[in-house]
C-alpha positions as CSV (number, residue, x, y, z in Angstrom):
1,M,-11.3,33.0,45.7
2,S,-9.1,30.0,45.5
3,N,-8.2,28.1,42.4
4,T,-6.3,24.9,41.6
5,R,-3.6,26.3,39.3
6,R,-0.1,25.3,40.3
7,R,2.3,28.0,41.6
8,L,6.1,27.7,41.6
9,T,8.8,30.0,42.9
10,G,12.0,30.5,40.9
11,R,14.7,32.9,39.7
12,V,14.7,34.8,36.4
13,V,17.7,33.8,34.4
14,R,17.0,35.4,31.0
15,S,14.8,38.2,29.8
16,K,16.0,39.1,26.3
17,T,12.8,38.4,24.4
18,Q,9.7,40.6,24.5
19,N,7.1,39.7,27.2
20,T,8.9,36.4,27.9
21,V,11.4,35.4,30.6
22,T,13.1,32.2,31.4
23,V,12.6,31.1,35.1
24,K,14.7,28.5,36.7
25,V,12.9,26.5,39.4
26,D,15.0,24.5,41.9
27,R,13.5,21.4,43.6
28,T,15.1,19.4,46.4
29,F,14.0,15.9,47.5
30,R,15.5,12.9,49.2
31,H,16.4,9.9,47.1
32,P,14.1,7.1,47.9
33,L,16.8,4.4,48.1
34,Y,20.0,6.1,49.0
35,Q,18.5,9.0,51.1
36,K,20.9,11.5,49.5
37,V,19.4,15.0,49.2
38,M,19.0,15.6,45.4
39,R,18.7,19.0,43.8
40,V,17.0,19.2,40.4
41,S,16.3,22.4,38.4
42,K,14.0,23.0,35.5
43,K,13.6,26.0,33.2
44,F,10.2,27.4,32.2
45,L,9.4,30.0,29.5
46,V,7.1,32.4,31.3
47,H,4.9,35.3,30.1
48,D,5.9,38.5,31.8
49,E,3.9,41.7,31.9
50,L,5.6,43.1,35.0
51,G,9.0,43.7,33.4
52,T,11.3,41.5,35.5
53,Q,15.0,41.4,35.2
54,P,17.6,38.6,35.6
55,G,18.1,37.7,39.2
56,D,14.6,38.6,40.3
57,R,12.8,36.0,42.5
58,V,9.3,35.5,41.2
59,R,6.2,33.4,41.7
60,I,4.8,31.9,38.5
61,V,1.3,30.4,38.0
62,E,-0.1,27.9,35.4
63,S,-2.1,29.4,32.6
64,R,-3.7,28.6,29.3
65,P,-1.2,27.9,26.4
66,I,0.2,31.3,25.2
67,S,2.6,29.9,22.6
68,K,4.3,26.6,21.7
69,R,6.3,26.5,25.0
70,K,4.8,29.2,27.2
71,R,2.2,27.8,29.7
72,W,3.2,30.0,32.8
73,V,2.7,33.6,33.8
74,V,4.6,35.8,36.3
75,E,2.2,36.3,39.2
76,E,4.3,38.5,41.4
77,V,7.9,39.6,42.0
78,L,8.9,38.4,45.5
79,K,12.4,40.0,45.6
80,K,14.1,42.4,43.1
81,A,17.7,41.5,42.0
82,E,20.6,43.2,43.7
83,S,21.9,45.8,41.3
84,A,25.6,45.2,40.4
85,K,27.3,48.6,40.9
């Protein structure tokens, strides 16, 4: 069962609000003219039912609008954060 919803991989940077986390997605590409490798990051507000913590690596998937700025949902946790002890 395949669908056309976009999926991105990023790192949770903030999880203070209820059922919402902020995920930072990094993207690298080569500049068309100067051929320098560019790194651009973007933050997404993501609906979270799985209870992720800052530092977790997650896969997010496009969804219907949940609130004014939330259009993504955490699909799965790829790697848990290293606990700082």
